[in-house]
N, C-alpha and C positions, 0 to 999 in steps of 0.2 A: 568557555567552549563556543565554537562557532558552527554554523551550518556547513556541511560538506556536501557538494553536489557531485553526483556520479553522472558523467556524460553518457548519452545513449550509445548502445552498441551498434545500432543501425540508424541511418538518417531518418528523421521524422518521428522517432520514438520519444518517450518521455524522459525528462531529466529528473532523477530521483534525489530527494533531500534526506540527509542522514544527520542525526544528532547523537553523538557518542555511540555510534554503531547501529542505532535503531532507525529504520525508515519511518518517516512521519509525513511525507508529502511528495508531491510531484508537480511539474509544470510541463505542459505539452501544447503544441500548436494545433489548433483545430482546422477543419476544412472550410471554414467560412471564407468568403472571398476577401474580406477585409483583413484577414490574417490574425484573428484573435488568438489569445493564449488562454487555456484553461488551467487554473491553479487549484489544487486540492490539498487539504491538510487533514490528516487523520491521526490523532494522538494515540489511538489504540494499537497502532502498528499494522493494521490491515484496513483496506478500503472497503468498509462494510456499511457505508451510508451514514455514519454517525459524525462525519467530519464537516469541515467548512469548505466551500468552493466559491470561486469567483472567476469572472472573465476580465482579462486586461488586454491592453493593446500591444505591448512589447514583451520580449523575453526578460529584459531588465526589470520591468515592473512586476512580472511574475515572480522572479527570484527575490525581489525586494519584499513582496507580500509575504512569502514563505519565511524569509529570514526575520522579518519584524514580528510575525506571529510566534516563531520559535523563541525569540528573545524574551517575550513576555510569558509564554506558556510552556517553557521547557520542562517544568516539573511534571506536566501531564503526559509527556512523551514516554511511552513504554515499548519495549521490544515485543514483536508479535509472538504469540504462543506457538510453539512447534506442534508437530503431530503428537497426539496423545495415544500412547500404546498401552493397551489393556494387559494386565498380567494373565499368564496362561492358567494359573491354578483356579481362577474363578469362572472359567469358561467351560461350557458343556461341549463335548465332541460333536462334530457335524455328523448328521445322519447321512449315510451314503445313499445316493439315488439309484434305485433299481427299477426293474420293470413294473413292480407292484406299486411304486410311488407315482408313476406317470398317469396322467389323466387321459 
């Protein structure tokens, strides 16, 4: 399997990297005058600060960084967990707000 890149929907947005349908990284150009690119890799499926990041000079270097990381660490890539919905039977009904509840 190889890394699949999703092009940005608007100019200047991030290029997202997918491995077997799971998002695991992105590359985006920064606002630095020298045109640096920020590369971020997050195996948990969401950018929660546990990943690896680097600054590189070109888009080609950014994509190569992500692809080389994925080639070695592809077993760590997991799809992000969706919204967790609680069952209704374990919840107490909401107390209605009335005039006596207001302070």
